[in-house]
N, C-alpha and C positions, 0 to 999 in steps of 0.2 A: 504494499500499500504506500502511496506517496505521503509526503510530509503533510500536505494539505488535507489529504484523507484522514490521516491519523489525528490531526487537530479537530477536524470536524466530528470525529468519533469521540474525542475527549470532550468536545463541547456538549455533546448529548449525554455523556456520562455525568458531566458536572451538573447539568440542569436537572438531571434526575436525582442526583445526590442532594442538591440543594433543596429540592421538594421533600426529600425523605429525612433529612438531617434535623436534629433538634435545633431550636432557634440560636442557642449559644455556639453552635458549630458551624453556622452558615457563613460567618464573615470570611474565614480563610477560603472557603469554596467559591464565594463570590468573587474574591480577589483573583483567584486562579482563573475563574471564568472570564473576568475582564482582560487578564493577560492573554488568554487563549484567543479571545475575540479579536484582540489587537493584532496578534500574530496572524490569524487568519485573514484579516483585512489587509495586512502588509503583503502577504503572499498573493492575494487576489490582485492587488495593485501591481505587483511585479509581473504577474502573468499577463495583465492587460497591457503593461508597457511595451512588451515585446522585446525581441532581441534587437540591438542596435543595427546589426547587419541587415536584419529583415526590414527595418525603418529605412535604411539607405536604399535598399533595393526598391521599396516602394516609391520613394521620392523619384529615383531615376526612371522608373516605369511611368510615373505620372508626367514627368518632363517629356519623355519620349512620346507619350500619347498627346500631349499638348502641341507638339511640333509636327504631328503627322497630319 
């Protein structure tokens, strides 16, 4: 499984654990959930950003299409 997939599974486990945990045990789980969500968001942004080489290729293709 990928890092993103592992984090998404951890997110689900944490959500279930928070629901089932006594009130005095929820704070550390919530903190871990926040950290996990931030990392998931970071990985999603990295995936959306794409590879710099791909970006250069897209720009070149767009320029060629514009001159044709």
